[in-house]
N, C-alpha and C positions, 0 to 999 in steps of 0.2 A: 566229786559231786557231779551227778548227771542231770542235765537240763533237757526237758522234753517240751517241744513247742506244740501245743494243741489249740488251734484257733477255735473260739467259741462263737457260734452264730448269734449276733445280737438280736435277731428276731425271735429267738427261742423264748418260750414262757418258762415260768418257774418249775413246772412239772418236768419239762424236757431238760432244763438245766440240771435239776437234781438227779435225774436219771443218768445224764452224761457224766456228772461228777462221781456218781456211785460206781460207774464203770471204770473211770480213770483212777479212783482211789488215791487222791493226793495225800501226802503226809501232813501238809498244812495248806490252808486256803485263805487268801486275802480278798475280802470283798468290801464294798462300801457299806457303811453302817445301815443305810436305809434298806438294803437288800435283806436284812435279818429281822426287820420289824414290819408287821402288817400295816397296810395303808391306814392312815388316820380315820378315813371314812368307813373302813371295814376292819375294825380291830379283831374280829373273830375269824377272819380269813387267814388262817395259819398256812394255807396252801400257797400263799403269795409271798413266801420267804425262801431263802436258801437254807436248807436244813441238811447238815452233813455230820457224819460221825467223826470225820477227820478234825484235826485241831484248827479252829476257826479264828481268824484275826480280822477285826473290823477296823476301818479307817475313815477319817473325815478329812475335809480340806485342810491342808496345812499340818496334818499329823505326821510325825516321824515314828515309825514302829520298829521294834526289834524282832527279827525273825530268828527261829532256831537254826541258823546256818552258821557253822563254825568255820572260820578261815584262818589258816596258819600263815599265809603269805598274801601280800598285796602287790598288784602290778603298779609300778611307778614309772612315769615318763620323765626323762632328763631333758632339760632345755638344751638346745644345740650349743649355745655358748658355754654352758657349764660343762657339757660333755667334751667339748674341744679343749677345755683347760685342764682336764685330768692328765696326770702323768703317772701311769702305772709303773710299779717297781716289781721286778721279779722276786718272788719269795722263795720259790724252788722251781726246778725245771718244769715248765709247762703251766705254772701258776703265777699270776701277777696280781697285785692289789694296789689300791690307791685310796687315800683319805679324801673325804668329800665334805665340804661345808657349803650349805645352800639354804635357800628359803623354801619351805615346803608349803604348797597351797593345795588344800583339799576342798574341792567344790563339786557337787553333783556326782559324788562317788568316783571322782577322777583325781589322781595324785600327780602333781607336777612339781619337780624340784628345779628351782631356778637359781641363778647367781644371787648372792647376798645383796649386791647393788641392784635394787629393783627399778631404778630410774631408767635403765636401758631397756626394760621390758616394754616401755611405752612406744618404742620406735620399731618399725619393721626391720626384719633381719638384714635386708639389703642396704639399709642406711646406717647401720651401727658401725662404729669404729672403736677399736680398742685404744684406750688412753691410759697412760701411766699416771695415776693420781694417788699420792700418798695418803690423802684424806679419806679415801674410800675404805671402809672396814672390810677386812678379809675374813673376820670371824665375828660372830655375834658378841655384842658388848655384855650381854647378860642372858641368862636362861630362866624361863618362868616355870613355876610349879605351884601345886596346891589346888584348892577348890575356890569357886567364886561365891562370895557372900552376896546373896540376892539383894539384901537391904542396901549394902554399899553400892552395888551396881546401879540400882534405881536412883540413889542419891547423886551419883556421878552423871547419870543421864539427865537429871534435872539441872545440874550445873552446866551441862553442855547445851542447854536450851531445848531439850526434848521433854516435853510435858505430856500430860494426859496418858500416863502409863498405868496399865491395868495388869496386876499380877494374880495369876491363878495357881495356887499350890495344890499339887496332886500327890499321889502316894509315892511315886518314884522320881518325879521331876517337878519343875516349875515352868509355867507358860507365861511369858511376858508379852503383852500385846501393846504395841505403840500405835494407838488408834489414829493419830493425825498423820503418821507416816505409812499407815497400812502395812505394818511389819509385825511379824511374829518371831519371838526368840524362845527356843526351847532349851532349858538347862537341865542336863542329866548329870549323873555322878561323874562321868568321865568324858562327856562331850557336850558341846554347845552348837545348836543349829540355828542359823539366821536365815529367815525367808523374807526378802525385801524387794521382790519383783525386779531384779536386775539393776537396782540402784547401787552402783559400785561405790559412789562417794559416801552414801549412808552406811554401806557395809564396812567400809574402811574406818569410819568414825566409830561405829559400834565395836569393831575389833580393837581399836586403840583404847577405848574405855574399858573393854573386857580385860585387856592386858594390864591396865592400871590396878585391877582388883586382884591380881595374882602376885604371889611372892616371887622374888628374884634372887639369884646368886651369881 
Protein backbone atom coordinates (compact mmCIF):
# COMPACT_ATOMS: atom_id res chain seq x y z
CA UNK A 1 0.00 0.00 0.00
CA UNK A 2 1.30 3.44 -0.94
CA UNK A 3 0.36 6.42 1.24
CA UNK A 4 0.48 9.93 -0.21
CA UNK A 5 0.37 12.98 2.05
CA UNK A 6 -1.52 15.84 0.38
CA UNK A 7 -2.26 18.63 2.88
CA UNK A 8 -5.54 20.44 2.16
CA UNK A 9 -5.86 24.15 2.86
CA UNK A 10 -8.68 24.57 5.40
CA UNK A 11 -9.52 27.99 3.94
CA UNK A 12 -10.68 26.40 0.68
CA UNK A 13 -14.34 26.53 -0.27
CA UNK A 14 -16.29 23.51 -1.52
CA UNK A 15 -15.72 24.34 -5.20
CA UNK A 16 -11.94 24.47 -4.70
CA UNK A 17 -11.95 21.32 -2.56
CA UNK A 18 -13.96 19.37 -5.15
CA UNK A 19 -11.58 20.50 -7.89
CA UNK A 20 -8.51 19.42 -5.90
CA UNK A 21 -10.06 16.06 -5.06
CA UNK A 22 -10.92 15.56 -8.72
CA UNK A 23 -7.24 16.08 -9.59
CA UNK A 24 -6.06 13.75 -6.79
CA UNK A 25 -8.53 10.98 -7.75
CA UNK A 26 -8.53 9.11 -4.41
CA UNK A 27 -9.85 5.55 -4.39
CA UNK A 28 -11.82 6.25 -1.23
CA UNK A 29 -12.54 9.46 0.66
CA UNK A 30 -13.44 9.90 4.35
CA UNK A 31 -15.20 13.15 5.29
CA UNK A 32 -17.45 14.36 8.13
CA UNK A 33 -21.11 13.70 7.42
CA UNK A 34 -22.00 17.41 7.52
CA UNK A 35 -19.74 18.02 4.49
CA UNK A 36 -22.05 15.90 2.32
CA UNK A 37 -25.33 17.62 3.31
CA UNK A 38 -26.35 21.16 2.28
CA UNK A 39 -26.67 23.67 5.13
CA UNK A 40 -30.05 23.50 6.91
CA UNK A 41 -30.76 27.16 6.05
CA UNK A 42 -29.94 26.58 2.36
CA UNK A 43 -31.12 23.05 1.48
CA UNK A 44 -30.99 23.79 -2.27
CA UNK A 45 -27.30 24.82 -2.24
CA UNK A 46 -25.89 21.55 -3.54
CA UNK A 47 -22.66 23.39 -4.38
CA UNK A 48 -21.88 23.55 -0.65
CA UNK A 49 -21.12 19.83 -0.33
CA UNK A 50 -18.30 17.44 -1.17
CA UNK A 51 -19.33 15.69 -4.38
CA UNK A 52 -16.93 13.05 -5.70
CA UNK A 53 -17.05 10.02 -7.99
CA UNK A 54 -14.70 8.07 -5.70
CA UNK A 55 -16.02 5.82 -2.93
CA UNK A 56 -17.20 8.16 -0.19
CA UNK A 57 -17.27 7.30 3.53
CA UNK A 58 -18.93 9.63 6.02
CA UNK A 59 -18.26 9.68 9.74
CA UNK A 60 -19.64 11.27 12.90
CA UNK A 61 -18.17 11.75 16.36
CA UNK A 62 -17.52 8.39 18.00
CA UNK A 63 -17.97 6.40 14.78
CA UNK A 64 -15.70 3.46 13.94
CA UNK A 65 -15.71 2.85 10.21
CA UNK A 66 -14.29 0.02 8.14
CA UNK A 67 -12.22 1.08 5.15
CA UNK A 68 -11.43 -1.15 2.15
CA UNK A 69 -7.80 -1.58 3.22
CA UNK A 70 -6.65 -5.16 3.53
CA UNK A 71 -3.72 -5.96 5.78
CA UNK A 72 -2.04 -9.34 6.06
CA UNK A 73 0.36 -8.39 8.83
CA UNK A 74 0.15 -6.21 11.93
CA UNK A 75 3.07 -4.53 13.68
CA UNK A 76 3.30 -5.52 17.34
CA UNK A 77 5.45 -4.10 20.11
CA UNK A 78 6.97 -6.44 22.71
CA UNK A 79 7.23 -5.17 26.27
CA UNK A 80 10.94 -5.05 27.25
CA UNK A 81 10.37 -7.39 30.21
CA UNK A 82 8.67 -9.97 28.02
CA UNK A 83 11.32 -9.67 25.31
CA UNK A 84 14.08 -10.24 27.89
CA UNK A 85 12.40 -13.46 29.09
CA UNK A 86 12.37 -15.15 25.66
CA UNK A 87 14.78 -18.07 25.16
CA UNK A 88 15.16 -18.80 21.43
CA UNK A 89 15.97 -22.35 20.41
CA UNK A 90 17.82 -23.05 17.18
CA UNK A 91 15.55 -24.96 14.82
CA UNK A 92 18.08 -25.25 12.04
CA UNK A 93 21.28 -23.38 11.20
CA UNK A 94 20.51 -19.67 11.07
CA UNK A 95 16.90 -20.00 12.27
CA UNK A 96 15.77 -19.90 15.92
CA UNK A 97 12.30 -19.78 17.47
CA UNK A 98 10.68 -19.29 20.84
CA UNK A 99 7.18 -19.79 22.27
CA UNK A 100 5.50 -16.65 23.58
CA UNK A 101 2.74 -16.32 26.19
CA UNK A 102 1.63 -12.79 26.96
CA UNK A 103 -1.24 -10.38 27.40
CA UNK A 104 -2.18 -8.55 24.20
CA UNK A 105 -3.44 -4.99 24.53
CA UNK A 106 -4.86 -3.33 21.40
CA UNK A 107 -5.69 0.34 21.82
CA UNK A 108 -5.70 3.22 19.33
CA UNK A 109 -4.53 0.85 16.57
CA UNK A 110 -1.38 0.00 18.55
CA UNK A 111 -0.63 -3.59 19.63
CA UNK A 112 1.48 -4.22 22.74
CA UNK A 113 2.30 -7.70 24.06
CA UNK A 114 3.08 -7.64 27.78
CA UNK A 115 3.86 -10.31 30.40
CA UNK A 116 0.83 -12.18 31.75
CA UNK A 117 1.54 -10.74 35.20
CA UNK A 118 0.01 -7.32 34.55
CA UNK A 119 0.69 -5.97 38.04
CA UNK A 120 4.29 -5.14 37.21
CA UNK A 121 3.19 -2.92 34.33
CA UNK A 122 2.02 -0.28 36.80
CA UNK A 123 5.61 0.38 37.91
CA UNK A 124 8.32 2.17 35.92
CA UNK A 125 10.96 -0.03 34.33
CA UNK A 126 13.70 1.31 36.62
CA UNK A 127 11.88 0.18 39.80
CA UNK A 128 10.83 -3.30 38.71
CA UNK A 129 12.48 -6.34 40.27
CA UNK A 130 12.11 -9.91 39.20
CA UNK A 131 10.67 -12.13 41.93
CA UNK A 132 10.19 -15.85 41.93
CA UNK A 133 6.53 -16.33 42.85
CA UNK A 134 4.97 -19.72 42.27
CA UNK A 135 1.47 -18.17 42.47
CA UNK A 136 1.97 -16.02 39.37
CA UNK A 137 0.35 -17.80 36.38
CA UNK A 138 2.71 -18.35 33.48
CA UNK A 139 -0.10 -19.26 31.09
CA UNK A 140 -3.71 -18.08 30.82
CA UNK A 141 -6.10 -20.10 32.98
CA UNK A 142 -8.65 -20.12 30.14
CA UNK A 143 -9.24 -18.92 26.60
CA UNK A 144 -12.34 -16.99 25.53
CA UNK A 145 -14.28 -17.42 22.30
CA UNK A 146 -17.69 -16.77 20.75
CA UNK A 147 -19.86 -13.70 20.26
CA UNK A 148 -21.34 -11.36 22.86
CA UNK A 149 -25.07 -11.47 23.56
CA UNK A 150 -26.07 -7.80 23.79
CA UNK A 151 -29.00 -8.51 26.13
CA UNK A 152 -26.79 -10.42 28.56
CA UNK A 153 -24.14 -7.69 28.38
CA UNK A 154 -26.69 -4.96 29.23
CA UNK A 155 -28.00 -7.09 32.13
CA UNK A 156 -24.50 -7.51 33.58
CA UNK A 157 -23.92 -3.76 33.21
CA UNK A 158 -27.00 -3.17 35.37
CA UNK A 159 -25.74 -5.69 37.96
CA UNK A 160 -22.44 -3.78 38.09
CA UNK A 161 -24.28 -0.54 38.90
CA UNK A 162 -24.12 0.97 35.40
CA UNK A 163 -27.60 2.22 34.59
CA UNK A 164 -29.17 4.51 31.98
CA UNK A 165 -27.99 2.29 29.11
CA UNK A 166 -29.27 3.06 25.62
CA UNK A 167 -28.92 0.40 22.89
CA UNK A 168 -29.10 1.27 19.19
CA UNK A 169 -29.38 -1.69 16.83
CA UNK A 170 -28.00 -1.08 13.36
CA UNK A 171 -27.65 -3.25 10.27
CA UNK A 172 -24.16 -4.57 10.97
CA UNK A 173 -23.52 -3.72 14.63
CA UNK A 174 -24.91 -2.44 17.95
CA UNK A 175 -24.16 0.92 19.58
CA UNK A 176 -24.43 0.95 23.38
CA UNK A 177 -24.41 4.41 24.94
CA UNK A 178 -23.71 4.70 28.67
CA UNK A 179 -25.13 8.17 29.13
CA UNK A 180 -24.10 8.75 32.77
CA UNK A 181 -20.51 7.67 32.03
CA UNK A 182 -20.37 9.50 28.64
CA UNK A 183 -19.17 6.25 27.05
CA UNK A 184 -19.93 4.63 23.70
CA UNK A 185 -19.48 0.89 23.01
CA UNK A 186 -19.68 -0.40 19.44
CA UNK A 187 -20.16 -4.16 19.03
CA UNK A 188 -19.44 -5.63 15.61
CA UNK A 189 -19.33 -9.24 14.53
CA UNK A 190 -15.62 -9.71 15.29
CA UNK A 191 -14.65 -6.66 17.32
CA UNK A 192 -15.76 -4.45 20.20
CA UNK A 193 -14.71 -0.80 20.49
CA UNK A 194 -14.91 1.11 23.78
CA UNK A 195 -14.69 4.93 23.78
CA UNK A 196 -14.63 6.21 27.37
CA UNK A 197 -12.46 9.37 27.31
CA UNK A 198 -9.32 7.78 28.83
CA UNK A 199 -11.09 6.46 31.94
CA UNK A 200 -8.93 3.36 32.42
CA UNK A 201 -10.81 2.11 35.49
CA UNK A 202 -14.12 2.18 33.60
CA UNK A 203 -12.45 0.58 30.58
CA UNK A 204 -11.19 -2.28 32.77
CA UNK A 205 -14.66 -2.76 34.34
CA UNK A 206 -16.29 -2.94 30.91
CA UNK A 207 -13.62 -5.35 29.71
CA UNK A 208 -14.23 -7.69 32.67
CA UNK A 209 -17.99 -7.62 32.05
CA UNK A 210 -17.42 -8.29 28.37
CA UNK A 211 -15.24 -11.33 29.14
CA UNK A 212 -17.99 -12.75 31.38
CA UNK A 213 -20.30 -12.85 28.33
CA UNK A 214 -17.90 -15.02 26.29
CA UNK A 215 -17.50 -18.79 26.34
CA UNK A 216 -14.32 -20.24 27.83
CA UNK A 217 -12.27 -23.41 27.45
